C-alpha positions in Angstrom: 108.5 105.2 95.7 107.2 108.4 96.9 103.8 108.2 98.5 103.1 111.9 98.1 100.0 112.1 95.7 99.9 108.4 95.1 96.7 106.8 94.6 96.3 104.0 97.0 93.6 101.5 97.6 92.8 99.8 100.9 90.0 97.1 101.0 88.7 96.6 104.5 88.3 99.1 107.1 88.9 96.9 110.5 91.8 97.7 112.7 94.5 96.5 110.1 92.8 98.3 107.2 92.3 101.7 109.1 96.0 101.6 110.4 97.1 101.2 106.8 95.1 103.7 105.4 96.2 106.3 107.9 99.8 105.4 107.4 99.6 105.9 103.8 97.7 109.1 104.2 100.2 110.3 106.9 102.9 109.8 104.2 101.2 111.9 101.6 99.1 109.2 99.7 95.5 109.7 98.3 93.8 106.6 100.1 90.4 105.0 98.8 89.0 102.7 101.6 86.4 100.6 100.1 84.3 98.6 102.9 80.7 98.6 103.3 81.1 99.5 107.0 84.1 101.9 106.6 82.3 104.9 108.1 82.1 102.8 111.4 85.9 102.7 111.4 86.3 106.5 111.9 83.0 106.8 113.8 84.8 108.5 116.9 86.6 110.9 114.6 86.6 111.8 110.8 88.9 110.0 108.6 92.0 112.0 107.4 91.3 114.6 104.6 93.2 112.4 102.0 91.2 109.3 102.7 88.1 108.3 100.8 85.6 106.1 102.1 83.5 103.9 99.6 80.6 102.3 101.5 80.3 99.0 99.6 82.2 95.9 98.9 85.3 95.6 96.6 84.5 95.3 93.0 86.9 94.3 90.1 88.4 97.5 88.7 88.5 99.5 92.1 92.5 98.8 91.8 92.6 100.5 88.5 95.0 103.6 88.4 96.2 102.6 91.9 100.1 102.8 92.7 99.8 100.5 95.7 97.0 98.4 97.4 96.2 96.6 100.5 93.8 93.8 101.0 92.8 93.8 104.7 89.3 92.3 105.1 88.3 89.5 106.9 87.0 87.6 104.0 89.7 85.4 102.6 88.1 85.2 99.0 87.8 89.2 98.8 91.5 89.3 99.9 92.5 86.8 97.4 90.6 88.3 94.6 92.2 91.6 95.3 95.7 90.3 95.5 95.1 88.5 92.2 93.9 91.4 90.3 96.6 93.9 91.7 99.4 91.2 90.8 97.9 90.7 87.3 98.1 94.6 86.8 101.6 94.9 88.1 100.3 96.9 91.3 102.1 96.4 94.7 99.8 94.6 96.9 99.9 93.5 100.6 97.5 90.9 101.6 97.0 91.0 105.2 96.1 87.4 105.9 98.4 85.6 103.2 102.0 86.5 103.0 102.5 84.3 99.9 100.0 86.4 98.0 102.0 89.5 98.7 104.4 91.5 96.6 105.5 93.7 99.3 105.1 93.5 103.1 103.7 96.5 105.0 106.2 97.6 107.5 105.5 98.2 111.3 106.3 102.1 111.6 108.2 103.8 114.2 107.5 107.4 114.0 108.4 110.8 115.6 107.3 114.1 114.2 110.8 114.3 112.0 111.5 110.5 111.5 109.9 107.6 110.0 111.4 104.0 110.3 109.8 100.8 108.9 110.5 97.4 110.1 109.4 94.4 108.0 110.7 90.7 107.7 111.3 88.9 104.7 109.3 85.9 106.1 106.3 87.7 107.7 107.9 87.0 111.4 105.2 89.3 113.1 106.6 88.6 116.6 110.3 89.5 115.6 109.0 92.4 113.7 106.9 93.6 116.8 110.0 93.1 119.2 112.4 95.3 116.9 109.7 97.9 116.3 109.2 98.3 120.2 112.9 98.6 120.5 113.3 101.2 117.8 110.2 103.2 119.2 111.9 103.1 122.6 115.1 104.6 121.1 113.7 107.3 119.4 111.2 108.4 121.8 
């Protein structure tokens, strides 16, 4: 799936949500970040041009017409709701705090100007992914 021009939703603008939004935008997606404190996430610099900040909590329907979604809030119930609505609508969703609710796992990205490599595990083994990603980053640096 090409992300170029794809409408993507990121719910939550903490550290994880911000990284996900920036990664999606850097690969050409048009990203909507929904979080009452989203502006604070980019306080030291503007959000990338293809990232729209919506300064309110997630509302059912925010996922409509999206190609992909990420639930990355610190609120379990909100993440569950985002995942549930996206799965019901057939929208691929990554739920940061519940691997069993994901329909895809967001990869660790290893990038240079000309190369992008994603590392993901089937079982959500974050330590293994981190070790492999670091090895790849060292290799391509």
